[in-house]
N, C-alpha and C positions, 0 to 999 in steps of 0.2 A: 541353619546359620548362613548369613549373607556373606558371599565371597567378597573379600576385601578389594580385589581387582575390579569388580563391577561397581563399587561404591561411587567413584566419580561420575560414571555414566548415568547411574540412577539419580544422582543429584542434579545433573545438568539437562535431563530430558526436557524440562519446560523451556529452557533457553534455546535448545536446539529446535524444538517444535516451533516456537514463536519466531525464531530467526528464519526458518524455512518459509513460514507463512509470510513474513515480511518481505523476503526476496521475491516470492511468487506474486504477491499482490503488488509489489513495486513494478514488476514487469508488465502485469496485466493492466495496471492503472496507467502506465505510460502509453500502452497500446490503445486503450480506450480513449485517452485524451487526444491522441493523434487521429483517431477515427472521427472525431467531431468535425462537423462542417464549419468552415471559417465564416464568421459573421461580421468580420471587419472590426476596426477600432483597436486592434491589438498591436503587437510589435511589428507585424508585417506592414500595417498601414503607416507606421512611423517612418519606415524606410521606403515607402512608395510601392510596396508589393501587393497591397490588398485592394480589391475593388468592392466598394460598398454596394450592397443590394438591399432590396426591401426586406424587412423583417416579416416574412410571411408566417403562416401557421406551421407548427412543427408536425412532422409526420409521426406515425406511431413508432417507426424504427428509431427516430431521433429521441423521442421521449423515453423509449426503453433503454437506449444507450445512455441517456442522462441518468436514469434510475440505477443502471448497472454501475456507472462510474461513481455515483455517490455511495452505493453499497460497498464497492471494493475500496473506496477511499476511507470509509468508516472502519472496515476490517483492518486496513493498513494502519489507521490511527490507533485502534485498540491494540494492535500488535506492538506498536511503539510504546504505548503506555504500559502494556504488560511487561515488556522488557525493562522499562524504567523501574517499575515496581519490584521486579525480581532482583535487579542489580542493586537497587537502593536499600530495600528492606531485608533482603536475604543474600548478603554478599558471599556467604559460604557456598551458595549454589553455583555461582559463577567461577569459583576457584577450582582449577583442575588438579591442584595438588600442591 
């Protein structure tokens, strides 16, 4: 027989899991975006802070950082969509009592 006190936790584990994934990927995504080399044309150029340089070839490290950023961004997006689906179609999962 299922203990009644554990029922809310058993019902909310998908939301807790996706929330933790969302928080971790948000932090990692922000760090990856900050690691990218400035290529000009952004907000820093608008206020005179950027120096335009030639758009040379990307190094292997930059391409790998781009791939990692896109991958983490997709995981972040799927976590948001997963939370949306859970809250929208299974509202009883999000209720703690």
